[in-house]
Every structure is written in C-alpha cells, then in structure tokens.
C-alpha positions as semicolon CSV with decimal commas, in nm:
position;residue;x (nm);y (nm);z (nm)
1;M;2,373;-0,954;-1,120
2;S;2,600;-1,234;-1,225
3;A;2,947;-1,182;-1,368
4;D;2,809;-1,190;-1,721
5;G;2,563;-0,906;-1,650
6;Q;2,256;-1,128;-1,621
7;F;2,018;-1,143;-1,328
8;T;2,026;-1,467;-1,134
9;E;1,716;-1,679;-1,083
10;Q;1,727;-1,591;-0,714
11;Q;1,729;-1,218;-0,791
12;I;1,439;-1,256;-1,032
13;A;1,243;-1,463;-0,779
14;S;1,310;-1,206;-0,507
15;A;1,195;-0,920;-0,729
16;Q;0,881;-1,111;-0,826
17;A;0,804;-1,186;-0,461
18;K;0,823;-0,813;-0,383
19;I;0,593;-0,732;-0,674
20;D;0,345;-0,996;-0,560
21;A;0,352;-0,870;-0,199
22;R;0,283;-0,515;-0,313
23;K;-0,009;-0,631;-0,528
24;R;-0,159;-0,817;-0,231
25;F;-0,122;-0,508;-0,012
26;E;-0,274;-0,282;-0,276
27;S;-0,568;-0,519;-0,310
28;V;-0,660;-0,487;0,060
29;F;-0,560;-0,124;0,116
30;P;-0,903;0,017;0,022
31;L;-1,058;-0,212;0,285
32;L;-0,815;-0,081;0,546
33;V;-0,901;0,277;0,454
34;D;-1,274;0,203;0,486
35;E;-1,221;0,040;0,825
36;L;-1,017;0,335;0,949
37;L;-1,270;0,591;0,826
38;S;-1,555;0,398;0,989
39;Y;-1,364;0,384;1,315
40;L;-1,284;0,755;1,305
41;Q;-1,653;0,831;1,254
42;S;-1,751;0,598;1,538
43;I;-1,528;0,784;1,786
44;G;-1,668;1,119;1,680
45;L;-1,370;1,263;1,498
46;P;-1,468;1,592;1,334
47;Q;-1,577;1,559;0,971
48;N;-1,299;1,788;0,845
49;A;-1,041;1,551;0,998
50;I;-1,211;1,252;0,836
51;E;-1,206;1,434;0,502
52;W;-0,834;1,495;0,549
53;Y;-0,778;1,121;0,591
54;K;-0,990;1,051;0,281
55;N;-0,769;1,288;0,081
56;V;-0,436;1,169;0,217
57;L;-0,464;0,792;0,250
58;P;-0,519;0,691;-0,113
59;T;-0,199;0,870;-0,219
60;S;0,016;0,748;0,067
61;T;0,112;0,425;-0,108
62;N;0,220;0,586;-0,434
63;P;0,597;0,552;-0,477
64;G;0,801;0,864;-0,533
C-alpha cells in the first residue's frame, strides 16, 4: 500500500496475475484428475483407493 493508503498499480497487477493463474489452474484441474484416475485404473489400483482419490482430489484446491 502506498503512503496514502491506496494500492499501487504494481500491487493491483500482481494480485490480478495471481487471480488469473488460479483460474487457469482451476480450468485444467478436472483434466488432471481424470488423467490421474485413468492411470490409477490402468495400473490396477484397487477400486476403493480410486474412490478415495475421487473423493479427496476435488476438495484439495479449496482454500481454507
């Protein structure tokens, strides 16, 4: 923040870049999950382990 309590253009740009990067990641994350689940099936991982991944992965990117 600048001396007058305002955010600088650089700070705003940096924050926006982080937001944009997260949106890009979130847009491809489902594809990564599908690829991982397909791979786990192809190597014969037990179904209960695959189900565990299905339940855990979608929530792993939620902040907090």
